[in-house]
ROSE-4610 file (N, C-alpha, C; in Angstrom, 1 decimal, always signed):
// ROSE-4610
residu = [M/M/M/I/I/I/E/E/E/N/N/N/K/K/K/T/T/T/P/P/P/T/T/T/R/R/R/T/T/T/I/I/I/P/P/P/D/D/D/E/E/E/I/I/I/V/V/V/D/D/D/L/L/L/V/V/V/K/K/K/Q/Q/Q/S/S/S/V/V/V/I/I/I/N/N/N/T/T/T/F/F/F/E/E/E/S/S/S/I/I/I/L/L/L/G/G/G/E/E/E/P/P/P/P/P/P/V/V/V/Y/Y/Y/N/N/N/E/E/E/S/S/S/E/E/E/T/T/T/Q/Q/Q/S/S/S/G/G/G/P/P/P/L/L/L/N/N/N/G/G/G/M/M/M/I/I/I/G/G/G/N/N/N/I/I/I/A/A/A/V/V/V/F/F/F/N/N/N/P/P/P/E/E/E/H/H/H/T/T/T/L/L/L/T/T/T/L/L/L/M/M/M/L/L/L/A/A/A/F/F/F/P/P/P/K/K/K/E/E/E/T/T/T/A/A/A/V/V/V/A/A/A/L/L/L/S/S/S/E/E/E/V/V/V/F/F/F/V/V/V/G/G/G/M/M/M/E/E/E/L/L/L/P/P/P/F/F/F/E/E/E/S/S/S/D/D/D/D/D/D/M/M/M/G/G/G/D/D/D/L/L/L/V/V/V/G/G/G/E/E/E/I/I/I/S/S/S/N/N/N/I/I/I/L/L/L/A/A/A/G/G/G/E/E/E/V/V/V/A/A/A/A/A/A/N/N/N/I/I/I/E/E/E/T/T/T/I/I/I/G/G/G/F/F/F/R/R/R/G/G/G/Q/Q/Q/S/S/S/S/S/S/L/L/L/P/P/P/T/T/T/A/A/A/T/T/T/R/R/R/G/G/G/S/S/S/D/D/D/L/L/L/T/T/T/L/L/L/F/F/F/M/M/M/P/P/P/N/N/N/K/K/K/P/P/P/P/P/P/T/T/T/K/K/K/K/K/K/M/M/M/K/K/K/F/F/F/E/E/E/A/A/A/N/N/N/N/N/N/G/G/G/V/V/V/F/F/F/W/W/W/L/L/L/N/N/N/M/M/M/A/A/A/L/L/L/S/S/S/E/E/E/S/S/S/R/R/R]
num = [1/1/1/2/2/2/3/3/3/4/4/4/5/5/5/6/6/6/7/7/7/8/8/8/9/9/9/10/10/10/11/11/11/12/12/12/13/13/13/14/14/14/15/15/15/16/16/16/17/17/17/18/18/18/19/19/19/20/20/20/21/21/21/22/22/22/23/23/23/24/24/24/25/25/25/26/26/26/27/27/27/28/28/28/29/29/29/30/30/30/31/31/31/32/32/32/33/33/33/34/34/34/35/35/35/36/36/36/37/37/37/38/38/38/39/39/39/40/40/40/41/41/41/42/42/42/43/43/43/44/44/44/45/45/45/46/46/46/47/47/47/48/48/48/49/49/49/50/50/50/51/51/51/52/52/52/53/53/53/54/54/54/55/55/55/56/56/56/57/57/57/58/58/58/59/59/59/60/60/60/61/61/61/62/62/62/63/63/63/64/64/64/65/65/65/66/66/66/67/67/67/68/68/68/69/69/69/70/70/70/71/71/71/72/72/72/73/73/73/74/74/74/75/75/75/76/76/76/77/77/77/78/78/78/79/79/79/80/80/80/81/81/81/82/82/82/83/83/83/84/84/84/85/85/85/86/86/86/87/87/87/88/88/88/89/89/89/90/90/90/91/91/91/92/92/92/93/93/93/94/94/94/95/95/95/96/96/96/97/97/97/98/98/98/99/99/99/100/100/100/101/101/101/102/102/102/103/103/103/104/104/104/105/105/105/106/106/106/107/107/107/108/108/108/109/109/109/110/110/110/111/111/111/112/112/112/113/113/113/114/114/114/115/115/115/116/116/116/117/117/117/118/118/118/119/119/119/120/120/120/121/121/121/122/122/122/123/123/123/124/124/124/125/125/125/126/126/126/127/127/127/128/128/128/129/129/129/130/130/130/131/131/131/132/132/132/133/133/133/134/134/134/135/135/135/136/136/136/137/137/137/138/138/138/139/139/139/140/140/140/141/141/141/142/142/142/143/143/143/144/144/144/145/145/145/146/146/146/147/147/147/148/148/148/149/149/149/150/150/150/151/151/151/152/152/152/153/153/153/154/154/154/155/155/155/156/156/156/157/157/157/158/158/158/159/159/159/160/160/160/161/161/161/162/162/162/163/163/163/164/164/164]
x = [-94.3/-93.4/-93.9/-95.1/-95.7/-95.9/-96.4/-96.7/-95.4/-94.2/-93.0/-92.6/-93.0/-92.5/-93.4/-94.7/-95.7/-95.5/-95.2/-95.0/-93.8/-92.9/-91.8/-92.2/-93.4/-93.9/-93.4/-92.9/-92.5/-93.2/-93.4/-93.9/-92.7/-92.8/-91.7/-91.2/-89.9/-89.3/-89.8/-90.1/-90.6/-91.9/-92.8/-94.1/-93.9/-93.0/-92.8/-92.2/-91.3/-90.7/-91.8/-92.6/-93.6/-94.7/-95.1/-96.0/-95.4/-94.2/-93.5/-93.5/-93.2/-93.1/-94.5/-95.5/-96.9/-97.4/-97.0/-97.3/-96.6/-95.3/-94.6/-95.3/-95.6/-96.3/-97.6/-98.4/-99.8/-99.7/-98.9/-98.8/-98.1/-97.2/-96.6/-97.6/-98.5/-99.6/-100.6/-100.7/-101.6/-101.0/-99.7/-99.0/-98.2/-97.8/-97.0/-95.5/-95.2/-93.8/-93.9/-92.8/-92.9/-92.7/-93.4/-93.0/-91.7/-91.1/-89.8/-90.1/-89.6/-89.7/-88.7/-89.2/-88.3/-88.2/-87.1/-86.9/-87.3/-87.3/-87.7/-89.2/-89.7/-91.2/-91.9/-91.2/-91.8/-92.8/-93.8/-94.9/-95.1/-94.9/-95.0/-96.4/-97.0/-98.3/-99.4/-100.7/-101.8/-101.8/-102.4/-102.4/-103.3/-104.5/-105.4/-105.6/-106.1/-106.3/-107.3/-106.9/-107.8/-107.0/-107.7/-107.2/-108.0/-107.4/-108.1/-107.7/-108.6/-108.4/-108.9/-108.1/-108.5/-107.6/-108.1/-107.4/-107.3/-106.2/-106.0/-106.0/-106.9/-107.0/-107.2/-106.9/-107.3/-107.6/-108.0/-108.4/-107.3/-106.1/-105.0/-104.6/-104.4/-103.9/-104.6/-104.5/-105.1/-104.0/-103.8/-102.8/-103.6/-103.6/-104.4/-103.5/-104.1/-103.4/-104.1/-103.4/-103.9/-103.1/-103.7/-103.1/-103.5/-102.5/-102.7/-102.2/-103.1/-102.8/-103.1/-102.1/-102.5/-103.4/-104.2/-105.2/-104.6/-103.4/-102.9/-102.6/-102.1/-101.8/-103.0/-104.1/-105.3/-105.9/-105.9/-106.4/-105.6/-104.3/-103.4/-103.7/-103.9/-104.1/-105.4/-106.4/-107.7/-107.6/-106.8/-106.6/-105.9/-105.0/-104.3/-105.3/-106.0/-106.7/-108.0/-108.7/-110.0/-110.0/-108.9/-108.7/-109.3/-109.7/-110.1/-109.9/-109.8/-109.6/-110.9/-110.9/-112.1/-112.1/-113.2/-113.2/-112.9/-112.0/-111.5/-112.7/-113.7/-114.8/-115.9/-115.7/-116.8/-116.8/-117.9/-118.1/-117.2/-117.0/-116.2/-114.8/-114.3/-112.9/-112.8/-113.8/-113.8/-113.9/-114.7/-114.7/-113.3/-112.7/-111.3/-110.3/-110.3/-109.3/-109.7/-111.0/-111.4/-111.0/-111.1/-110.8/-109.3/-108.5/-107.0/-106.6/-107.3/-107.0/-107.3/-108.4/-108.8/-107.8/-107.4/-106.4/-105.1/-104.7/-103.5/-103.7/-104.8/-105.0/-105.0/-105.5/-105.4/-104.0/-103.1/-101.7/-101.0/-101.3/-100.7/-101.1/-102.4/-102.8/-102.1/-102.0/-101.3/-99.8/-99.2/-97.7/-97.4/-98.2/-97.9/-98.3/-99.2/-99.5/-98.3/-97.3/-96.1/-95.2/-95.5/-94.8/-95.8/-96.9/-97.8/-98.9/-99.1/-100.1/-101.3/-102.2/-103.3/-104.5/-105.0/-106.1/-107.0/-108.0/-108.9/-109.0/-109.5/-109.5/-110.9/-110.8/-112.1/-112.6/-113.7/-114.2/-113.4/-113.1/-112.3/-113.2/-112.6/-113.3/-112.4/-113.0/-112.2/-112.7/-111.7/-112.0/-111.3/-112.0/-111.5/-111.4/-110.3/-110.2/-108.8/-108.6/-107.3/-106.8/-105.5/-104.9/-105.5/-105.6/-106.2/-105.2/-105.6/-104.8/-105.6/-105.0/-105.6/-105.2/-106.1/-105.8/-106.2/-105.3/-105.6/-105.7/-106.6/-106.6/-105.4/-104.9/-103.8/-102.5/-102.4/-101.2/-100.4/-100.8/-100.1/-98.8/-97.9/-96.8/-97.2/-96.5/-96.9/-95.6/-95.8/-94.8/-95.3/-94.6/-95.1/-94.0/-94.5/-93.7/-94.1/-93.1/-93.4/-92.9/-93.8/-93.5/-93.6/-92.8/-92.8/-93.0/-93.9/-94.1/-94.2/-94.2/-94.3/-95.7/-96.6/-98.0/-98.1/-97.0/-97.1/-96.6/-96.6/-96.1/-97.3/-97.1/-98.2/-97.5/-98.3/-97.8/-98.7/-98.0/-98.7/-98.4/-99.4/-99.3/-99.8/-99.1/-99.7/-99.5/-100.4/-100.4/-100.7/-100.0/-100.2/-100.7/-101.9/-102.5/-103.1/-103.3/-104.0/-105.4/-106.0/-107.4/-108.2/-109.3/-110.1/-111.5]
y = [+38.3/+38.4/+37.7/+38.0/+37.4/+35.9/+35.5/+34.1/+33.2/+33.8/+33.0/+32.9/+33.8/+33.9/+33.4/+33.4/+33.0/+31.6/+30.6/+29.3/+29.1/+30.0/+29.9/+30.2/+30.6/+30.9/+32.2/+33.1/+34.4/+35.5/+36.6/+37.7/+38.4/+38.6/+39.2/+40.5/+40.7/+41.9/+43.2/+43.2/+44.4/+44.8/+43.8/+44.2/+44.6/+43.9/+44.3/+45.7/+46.0/+47.4/+48.5/+48.2/+49.1/+49.3/+48.2/+48.3/+49.1/+48.8/+49.5/+51.0/+51.4/+52.8/+53.4/+52.6/+53.1/+53.4/+52.5/+52.8/+54.1/+54.3/+55.5/+56.7/+56.6/+57.8/+58.1/+57.1/+57.3/+57.9/+57.4/+57.9/+59.2/+59.5/+60.8/+61.9/+61.5/+62.5/+62.7/+61.7/+61.8/+62.5/+62.1/+62.6/+63.8/+64.1/+65.2/+64.9/+63.7/+63.2/+61.6/+61.1/+59.7/+58.8/+57.7/+56.7/+56.0/+55.5/+54.8/+53.3/+52.6/+51.2/+50.6/+49.6/+49.0/+47.5/+47.0/+45.6/+44.6/+45.0/+44.1/+44.1/+42.9/+42.8/+42.1/+42.0/+41.3/+42.2/+41.5/+42.2/+41.3/+42.0/+41.2/+41.3/+40.2/+40.2/+40.5/+40.5/+40.7/+42.2/+42.3/+43.7/+44.6/+44.2/+45.1/+46.4/+46.3/+47.5/+47.3/+47.9/+47.9/+47.3/+46.6/+46.1/+46.5/+47.0/+47.3/+46.3/+45.7/+44.7/+45.3/+45.1/+45.4/+44.6/+44.4/+43.7/+44.5/+44.3/+44.7/+43.5/+43.3/+42.0/+42.2/+41.2/+41.0/+39.6/+39.2/+37.8/+36.7/+37.1/+36.1/+36.1/+37.3/+37.4/+38.3/+38.1/+39.0/+39.3/+40.6/+41.1/+41.6/+40.9/+41.2/+42.1/+43.2/+44.1/+44.2/+44.0/+44.1/+45.1/+46.3/+47.3/+47.0/+47.0/+46.7/+47.8/+48.4/+49.6/+49.2/+49.4/+49.3/+50.4/+50.2/+51.2/+52.6/+52.8/+54.1/+54.8/+54.0/+54.5/+54.9/+54.1/+54.4/+55.7/+55.8/+57.1/+58.3/+58.2/+59.3/+59.6/+58.6/+58.8/+59.5/+59.2/+59.9/+61.4/+61.8/+63.2/+63.9/+63.3/+63.9/+63.9/+62.7/+62.6/+63.4/+63.4/+64.1/+65.4/+65.6/+66.9/+66.8/+65.6/+65.3/+63.9/+63.6/+62.3/+61.5/+60.4/+59.6/+58.6/+58.3/+57.2/+55.9/+55.1/+53.9/+52.9/+52.9/+52.0/+52.4/+53.6/+54.1/+53.5/+53.6/+53.2/+54.1/+55.3/+56.3/+55.8/+55.1/+54.6/+53.5/+52.7/+51.7/+52.3/+53.4/+54.1/+54.7/+55.3/+55.9/+54.8/+53.7/+52.6/+52.1/+51.9/+51.5/+52.5/+53.8/+54.9/+54.9/+54.8/+54.8/+53.5/+52.4/+51.2/+51.4/+52.1/+52.4/+53.3/+54.3/+55.3/+54.5/+53.7/+52.9/+52.0/+51.3/+50.4/+51.1/+52.4/+53.2/+53.5/+53.8/+54.1/+52.8/+51.7/+50.4/+50.0/+50.1/+49.8/+50.6/+51.9/+52.8/+52.4/+52.1/+51.8/+50.4/+49.4/+48.0/+47.9/+48.8/+48.9/+49.1/+49.8/+50.1/+48.9/+47.8/+46.5/+45.5/+46.0/+45.1/+44.5/+44.8/+44.2/+45.2/+45.1/+45.9/+45.3/+46.1/+45.5/+46.6/+46.2/+47.1/+46.7/+47.6/+47.4/+46.9/+46.0/+45.6/+46.7/+46.4/+47.3/+47.0/+48.1/+47.8/+47.3/+46.6/+46.2/+46.5/+46.8/+47.1/+46.2/+45.8/+44.9/+45.4/+45.4/+45.9/+44.7/+44.5/+43.4/+43.2/+42.1/+41.7/+40.4/+40.3/+39.1/+38.7/+39.6/+39.3/+38.7/+37.7/+37.0/+36.8/+37.1/+36.8/+35.5/+34.6/+33.3/+33.2/+32.8/+32.7/+31.3/+30.9/+29.5/+29.3/+28.1/+27.6/+28.3/+29.0/+29.6/+30.2/+31.4/+32.0/+32.7/+33.1/+33.8/+35.1/+35.5/+36.7/+37.5/+38.7/+39.6/+40.5/+40.6/+41.5/+42.6/+43.9/+45.0/+45.9/+46.4/+47.2/+48.7/+49.6/+51.0/+51.8/+52.8/+53.7/+55.1/+55.8/+57.3/+57.9/+59.2/+60.0/+59.7/+59.2/+58.9/+57.5/+56.7/+55.3/+54.3/+53.1/+52.0/+51.3/+50.7/+50.0/+49.0/+48.0/+46.9/+46.8/+46.4/+46.0/+44.5/+43.7/+42.3/+42.2/+41.5/+41.3/+39.9/+39.5/+38.1/+38.2/+37.4/+37.3/+35.9/+35.8/+34.5/+34.5/+33.4/+33.3/+33.5/+34.4/+34.6/+33.4/+33.1/+32.0/+32.3]
z = [-79.3/-78.2/-76.9/-76.6/-75.4/-75.5/-76.7/-76.9/-76.6/-77.0/-76.8/-75.4/-74.5/-73.2/-72.1/-72.4/-71.4/-70.9/-71.7/-71.2/-70.3/-70.3/-69.4/-67.9/-67.7/-66.4/-65.8/-66.6/-66.2/-67.0/-66.4/-67.2/-67.9/-69.2/-69.9/-69.3/-69.2/-68.6/-69.1/-70.5/-71.1/-70.5/-70.2/-69.5/-68.1/-67.4/-66.0/-65.9/-66.8/-66.8/-67.1/-68.1/-68.5/-67.4/-66.7/-65.6/-64.5/-64.2/-63.1/-63.4/-64.6/-65.0/-65.0/-65.3/-65.3/-63.8/-62.9/-61.5/-61.0/-61.4/-61.0/-61.6/-62.9/-63.6/-62.9/-62.7/-62.2/-60.8/-59.9/-58.6/-58.5/-59.4/-59.4/-59.8/-60.7/-61.1/-59.9/-59.1/-57.9/-56.8/-56.5/-55.3/-55.5/-56.7/-57.0/-57.0/-56.6/-56.7/-56.9/-57.6/-57.9/-56.7/-56.6/-55.5/-55.9/-54.9/-55.1/-55.2/-56.2/-56.3/-55.4/-54.6/-53.6/-53.9/-54.3/-54.7/-53.7/-52.4/-51.3/-51.4/-51.7/-51.9/-50.7/-49.6/-48.4/-47.8/-47.3/-46.5/-45.3/-44.1/-42.9/-42.3/-42.0/-41.4/-42.4/-42.0/-42.8/-43.3/-44.5/-45.1/-44.3/-43.9/-43.2/-44.0/-45.2/-46.0/-47.1/-48.2/-49.4/-50.6/-51.4/-52.6/-53.8/-54.8/-56.1/-57.1/-57.8/-58.9/-60.2/-61.2/-62.6/-63.5/-64.8/-65.7/-67.1/-67.8/-69.1/-70.0/-70.9/-71.6/-73.1/-73.8/-75.3/-75.5/-76.7/-76.9/-76.5/-76.5/-76.2/-74.8/-74.1/-72.8/-71.9/-70.6/-69.6/-68.6/-68.4/-67.4/-66.2/-65.1/-64.0/-63.0/-62.6/-61.7/-60.4/-59.3/-57.9/-57.2/-56.8/-56.0/-54.6/-53.7/-52.3/-51.4/-50.6/-49.8/-48.3/-47.4/-46.0/-45.7/-44.6/-44.2/-44.1/-43.5/-43.4/-44.7/-45.7/-47.0/-47.7/-47.6/-48.3/-47.8/-46.4/-45.9/-46.3/-46.3/-46.7/-48.2/-49.0/-50.5/-50.7/-49.8/-50.0/-49.7/-48.8/-48.5/-49.7/-50.3/-51.5/-52.7/-52.9/-54.2/-54.1/-53.0/-53.0/-52.1/-51.4/-50.7/-49.2/-48.8/-47.5/-47.1/-45.8/-45.4/-45.4/-46.2/-46.2/-45.1/-44.5/-43.5/-44.2/-43.6/-44.2/-44.4/-43.6/-43.7/-44.7/-45.2/-46.1/-47.5/-48.2/-49.6/-50.4/-50.0/-50.8/-50.9/-49.8/-49.9/-51.0/-51.1/-52.1/-53.5/-53.6/-54.9/-55.2/-54.3/-54.5/-55.0/-54.3/-54.7/-56.1/-56.4/-57.7/-58.8/-58.5/-59.4/-59.7/-58.6/-58.8/-59.6/-59.4/-60.2/-61.6/-61.9/-63.2/-63.9/-63.2/-63.8/-64.1/-63.2/-63.5/-64.7/-64.8/-65.9/-67.3/-67.3/-68.5/-68.9/-67.9/-68.1/-68.6/-67.9/-68.3/-69.8/-70.1/-71.4/-72.5/-72.2/-73.2/-73.3/-72.2/-72.3/-72.9/-72.6/-73.1/-74.6/-75.0/-76.5/-77.3/-76.7/-77.5/-77.8/-77.1/-77.4/-78.1/-78.5/-79.3/-78.5/-77.2/-76.4/-76.4/-77.4/-77.5/-76.7/-75.7/-74.9/-74.3/-73.7/-73.0/-71.5/-70.7/-69.3/-68.9/-67.8/-67.2/-66.3/-65.6/-64.6/-63.3/-62.6/-61.3/-60.2/-59.3/-58.1/-56.9/-55.8/-54.6/-53.4/-52.6/-51.5/-50.3/-49.1/-47.9/-46.9/-46.2/-45.3/-44.8/-44.2/-43.6/-44.2/-44.4/-44.9/-46.2/-47.2/-48.5/-49.4/-50.2/-51.1/-52.4/-53.6/-54.8/-55.4/-55.6/-56.1/-57.6/-58.5/-59.9/-60.3/-61.2/-61.7/-62.6/-62.6/-63.4/-63.0/-61.9/-61.4/-62.5/-63.0/-64.1/-63.5/-64.4/-63.9/-63.2/-62.1/-61.3/-61.0/-60.6/-60.2/-59.1/-58.0/-56.9/-56.8/-56.8/-56.7/-55.5/-54.8/-53.6/-54.0/-53.6/-53.8/-52.5/-52.3/-51.1/-51.5/-50.9/-51.1/-49.7/-49.8/-48.5/-47.8/-48.6/-48.1/-47.6/-47.8/-47.3/-48.3/-48.0/-48.8/-49.5/-50.7/-51.3/-52.2/-52.7/-53.5/-54.8/-55.8/-57.1/-57.3/-57.4/-57.8/-59.2/-60.1/-61.4/-61.8/-62.7/-63.2/-64.7/-65.5/-66.9/-67.3/-67.8/-68.1/-69.5/-70.0/-71.3/-71.2/-72.1/-72.0/-72.5/-71.9/-72.2/-72.6]
């Protein structure tokens, strides 16, 4: 299925839908209520926040996931996830974003396996800064999704590329 659609420069709708549901499931388990997918994917100005990167990959394809949290959302998530507000500049905040990325990747890997994409997760990384952009070699097909929750807004950017 994936081999037939990757050259069209789009991510198959089945994968997009499963990743979207994985984000909703993951954040519902963290927040106690599901975030709302917002089809408006615009982001005005620099992010000024945290980004968690992780990939689900197999020998043929790599699905890269980038979770982007504005500073306010990251701090609000820390309060829910660990029971206290973590300082945004702390190493613990990076660990939190990495752990949330890891949890999401596990959910994504389980869900996309149902359509034949068997893969494993990479180790997560977290980056803090302003106006952060992920550049991918060979410009693979990408999809950006915006989610809103009571704790703030966040984005998931994903890219599907051939593994090398």
